[in-house]
C-alpha positions, -999 to +999 in steps of 0.1 A: -160+279-197-127+268-183-095+270-204-079+236-202-051+241-227-028+268-240-022+284-274+005+268-296+029+296-287+023+293-250+025+255-252+059+259-268+070+282-240+058+258-214+077+229-230+109+250-232+105+262-196+100+226-183+126+208-205+144+195-175+112+177-165+119+150-191+148+137-171+129+136-138+117+103-123+084+090-135+054+106-118+029+084-101-009+087-099-019+104-067-048+120-049-049+149-024-079+163-005-094+196-017-106+221+010-139+228-009-176+221-003-186+223-039-166+222-072-176+246-099-148+245-125-111+236-130-084+254-148-048+242-153-020+268-154+009+250-170+032+281-169+031+284-131+024+247-127-007+252-106-044+241-107-074+263-099-107+248-086-136+271-079-160+266-050-194+284-055-206+276-020-178+292+000-169+318-027-133+309-030-108+296-056-084+269-043-049+266-058-029+234-058+005+224-072+010+198-099+010+171-073-025+181-063-012+194-029-031+225-016-010+257-019-034+285-011-069+299-016-078+330-034-104+356-023-133+340-003-157+368-012-165+355-047-199+340-038-212+317-065-179+316-084-183+291-113-166+291-147-128+297-150-108+307-181-071+313-185-055+339-208-033+327-236-002+333-216-017+319-184-010+352-167-047+360-160-075+339-146-111+350-155-137+338-130-175+341-135-190+351-102-228+346-103-238+362-070-218+394-078-230+396-115-193+401-123-162+386-138-132+386-115-098+392-131-070+375-111-032+377-116-021+340-116+014+348-105+004+366-073-031+352-068-046+387-064-077+401-080-066+431-102-099+442-115-136+432-119-160+435-148-196+443-140-216+422-165-250+407-169-271+388-144-255+356-130-226+348-154-220+311-155-191+305-179-163+324-197-144+317-229-118+336-250-125+338-287-119+364-315-099+386-291-127+390-266-138+374-234-173+359-238-196+349-210-230+331-207-253+348-182-289+352-171-314+336-147-344+315-156-361+325-189-334+351-193-303+334-207-280+354-230-244+358-242-222+388-236-186+399-242-158+420-228-136+439-252-102+432-236-084+455-262-106+485-253-092+509-227-125+508-207-130+470-213-164+476-229-191+451-219-216+442-245-248+423-234-277+408-253-259+391-282-282+361-282-312+361-259-327+328-272-313+308-243-336+298-214-308+302-189-271+311-189-254+288-215-221+270-211-194+284-235-161+272-250-138+280-279-106+266-293-075+287-284-071+316-309-103+306-327-131+328-340-157+301-334-176+301-301-199+272-290-227+274-265-248+247-248-279+247-227-272+233-192-297+210-175-321+209-205-337+180-223-331+179-252-299+199-250-297+229-274-263+235-289-252+266-310-221+278-328-211+314-335-187+333-357-172+360-335-146+373-359-165+406-363-166+413-326-202+402-322-217+368-320-232+357-353-251+324-350-238+298-375-257+266-366-280+251-340-291+216-330-312+199-304-296+165-309-270+169-282-287+145-257-303+152-224-289+171-193-257+187-206-228+183-182-198+196-202-185+205-237-152+214-253-141+225-287-112+205-303-079+224-306-083+228-343-118+243-338-133+218-362-155+198-337-171+202-303-173+172-279-204+171-257-209+152-225-246+148-217-263+125-192-277+106-222-268+091-246-241+070-228-213+083-249-196+117-256-211+131-289-190+149-315-205+177-336-189+198-364-188+234-353-195+246-389-230+230-391-234+210-358-240+178-377-228+147-358-191+139-365-184+108-344-186+097-308-165+085-279-182+055-262-180+056-224-209+045-201-238+060-181-238+090-173-213+113-193-206+145-174-171+157-183-148+162-213-113+177-216-091+178-247-054+180-247-035+203-272-026+172-293-063+162-295-064+135-270-098+133-254-105+126-217-141+116-214-156+113-179-189+099-165-208+100-132-206+062-126-202+044-093-194+009-106-178+016-140-145+032-151-148+070-144-125+084-171-118+071-206-088+083-227-092+084-265-068+093-292-084+119-315-111+102-336-105+067-321-133+043-313-117+025-284-101+041-253-064+036-249-068+038-211-095+039-184-094+050-148-117+035-121-115+057-090-115+040-055-141+045-028-130+068+000-164+071+016-189+048+031-210+039+001-206+007-019-196+026-051-165+045-060-159+082-056-176+102-084-161+125-109-178+160-106-194+176-136-168+193-158-141+180-134-113+172-159-083+193-170-051+186-189-016+199-184-005+217-215+021+190-224-003+162-219+018+146-191-009+148-165-047+148-163-063+164-133-097+151-120-119+165-093-139+138-074-162+136-044-173+108-021-207+103-005-196+122+026-190+154+006-152+151+007-136+164-025-102+153-039-079+163-068-066+132-085-034+136-106-032+110-134+002+104-148+009+100-186-028+094-192-025+096-230-002+066-230-019+033-234-017+012-203+005-019-207+009-051-187+038-075-187+031-111-177+059-135-170+056-173-168+086-192-155+086-229-146+075-237-110+107-257-104+141-262-121+174-279-116+204-256-108+229-255-136+204-266-162+188-244-189+152-233-184+128-212-206+108-182-194+079-170-215+056-140-213+036-113-231+034-075-233-002-065-237-019-032-244-050-019-260-026-004-285-004-031-299+033-030-289+055-030-320+072-063-328+109-063-320+105-042-289+134-049-265+126-057-229+150-056-200+154-088-181+168-091-145+175-122-125+174-119-087+187-148-066+209-156-036+241-148-055+227-116-070+202-102-044+202-068-061+195-083-095+217-093-124+209-079-159+205-106-185+203-103-223+172-084-235+141-102-245+124-092-278+086-091-285+070-109-314+041-094-334+016-107-309+035-092-280+048-126-267+085-132-258+107-159-245+143-164-233+164-190-218+187-189-188+209-213-168+205-204-131+238-207-112+220-203-079+194-225-062+165-213-040+139-188-052+150-172-084+130-143-097+129-132-133+117-096-138+109-083-173+104-046-178+089-027-208+101+009-208+072+022-228+073+047-257+055+078-269+022+059-270+026+033-242+031+035-205+059+014-191+052-018-172+069-048-156+061-082-144+079-111-127+077-147-118+096-169-094+110-204-099+122-227-072+157-240-082+170-271-066+198-271-040+218-299-024+210-310+011+234-297+038+245-321+066+242-306+101+243-323+135+245-313+172+255-336+200+242-346+235+206-354+224+187-373+251+213-368+279+203-357+314+226-335+335+228-323+371+213-290+380+236-261+370+260-283+350+282-265+324+276-286+293+295-282+260+274-285+228+291-290+195+275-286+160+290-300+129+284-287+094+292-308+064+300-295+029+285-262+016+292-237-011+298-202+003+282-200+037+300-216+066+281-198+094+261-217+120+239-204+147+232-222+180+199-215+198+189-225+233+153-228+243+149-236+280+116-252+289+090-229+303+071-200+287+091-174+307+124-183+290+125-174+253+144-192+226+177-173+224+206-174+200+237-182+222+263-185+195+268-175+159+300-179+139+319-197+112+327-233+118+363-243+120+382-260+093+368-294+104+332-280+104+327-276+142+313-249+163+308-252+201+291-234+229+290-241+267+256-237+285+248-236+322+219-260+324+192-253+349+162-265+329+154-291+303+166-274+271+162-277+234+194-268+217+192-262+179+219-256+153+208-236+123+224-232+089+208-205+067+218-222+035+236-207+005+231-205-032+238-242-037+228-258-004+195-259+014+190-244+048+193-270+076+187-274+113+194-300+139+181-302+174+193-318+207+170-320+237+187-325+270+175-328+305+184-309+336+176-323+370+167-301+400+189-297+431+173-313+462+184-310+498+165-327+526+173-323+563+157-336+596+152-315+627+142-321+664+163-353+668+186-357+698+214-376+680+226-390+647+248-419+641+258-445+615+240-478+620+222-504+599+243-492+569+231-456+570+231-425+591+201-426+613+185-397+632+171-406+667+140-389+680+124-391+714+089-404+712+077-370+724+092-352+694+077-347+659+103-349+632+105-319+610+115-326+573+128-296+555+132-298+517+147-272+494+148-271+456+147-245+428+114-226+429+090-225+399+053-214+399+030-240+414+059-264+420+054-291+446+077-318+460+067-355+462+071-366+498+075-404+503+074-422+537+085-459+542+088-483+572+112-512+575+097-546+584+112-581+583+140-573+559+122-550+534+109-514+531+071-508+529+059-475+514+031-454+526+009-432+504+030-404+489+018-368+492+027-336+473+036-304+492+039-270+475+072-251+478+072-217+492+085-187+473+119-194+488+118-229+473+114-246+508+089-271+519+085-281+556+067-313+566+061-323+602+055-360+610+029-362+637+012-390+656+015-412+687+052-420+684+051-443+716+040-471+694+067-462+668+096-469+693+121-493+678+108-492+643+129-479+614+116-452+590+129-433+560+116-403+540+125-389+505+116-357+486+115-358+448+107-336+418+085-355+393+082-340+359+045-332+353+032-344+386+051-318+406+032-290+389+055-282+359+075-298+332+106-276+330+130-301+346+138-338+345+125-361+373+149-359+402+149-380+434+164-367+466+184-389+491+166-410+517+167-398+552+166-425+579+153-421+615+139-440+644+121-433+678+133-441+713+118-437+747 
């Protein structure tokens, strides 16, 4: 059976050697993958701060550090390696190797096998008691108990000390004890026996068949008084006195118990094979209710959680960590490191008002809750985080009442989101915890404006925009953003800075598209954020020219272009290009004192922004008539909406013979 704890002397040495650990930052629960295909047993070496996990299928022992991180693997020729046991000083690891009918002896400092004891058939488990190394061995209908005399020069092996077992029993003993306990694995009902080994041989003291069905694990308490048994049924870990194996209590868990580990101070970790319930329950010695439970997550593809393997729990000697070996439905194993498991889990709830008025007193309430009551008068640290104290400002401590509730008052100097965090540091029996709540504290409205809204400017005009910020508390910075129309031009910050003494900040923009200009104030601890927008228009530039005329002169109040009736006028229009942009082409004729329009048409611009329109027809009948044409950009109708509607100049012409 694995050795999960050390003798009192070794424990003291461990505590002294790791005294600096107390000042280290709090450890957090974690999980690391284990490179194993099966898990036989676990042993925790608190002197060298390492964990051993045996893998019967691949014949290796995996070594991790205290964070669960893989360090190395020991000999891979230990086919069927199962039970692990550490010597009192953690200098030696004993491993029962079933397929080799042997016990491997390994130096824990170097990880090398120093010797091997040839023992009985298929040893399953090992345990130290009465100065000897005991082992349960034997195949079907041949279970027995043997021992190795570690004090003898030849390490004498004695077999056949109790052949009443159907198969190799599971063994355990308290550190330094003369009492050995054995249990029948995978039997219903489970048979349990205790032995006095003080004489060097195993003398049976008591037996029972009341230890449930399908034994998964057992461990003797550090004082040797009791043995805690985890069987598939009943759905709790049973407790029996080692002196007579009468029932001496129970630790209620759930279906199906399969693991138990006991810390040197008597704290019991009880585990189950349960997909949808907590997997590990932590009990103080003799307590009826767990102080803490752990429900492992699901890392596989099943609907249930990862499962604790049988006998998969082990304590660090100082009780600061509990190690758990788990597996998912895809056969992936993990070593989970549970921090301060003996401390009752705590929660801190904080309830602040949803809203409050800046500068007026408010009350914050809350509660510290735990399965083990937190003493009245416990001081809690309180921190206020707001715009004026973004890193947090300590406030006076809050104090718990007998029922764990607390309250305190505060007058928030800052508006906006104000967070109150209350932290419980924990104590010897409680894990620390913290909670927080946020209150929205009022702020005054800031006045912010920006000019030019609704104005329309010529294409490429340099326009000055001025933002004005009214009264604020500490922030006098304004940003100005320009968002030209069109998806290809992003909203961009074009100016950021403090306003002048009169509250003004200006920027000049070269307008080539309709643009939304926005002034933004981020707010401060007493004034709300604000923004103001001004949307201005930008016309397009349009040039229109006529070609193929033979002369141009000023007449009838305009410049007219004269075409022979044999020539087709060519109208060339140029404007800024934009995808799918088209010009609106208008044609009018003058008759009896007024202009009459024809049907307008739209002509797409080429990639160079040019559109060419030829006026064709029988111009002999047009001789003497006056005509005019115009090119325009119409917002929306010309294929886009990035500029303001712009009309080009009329061009006048007539035909002659």
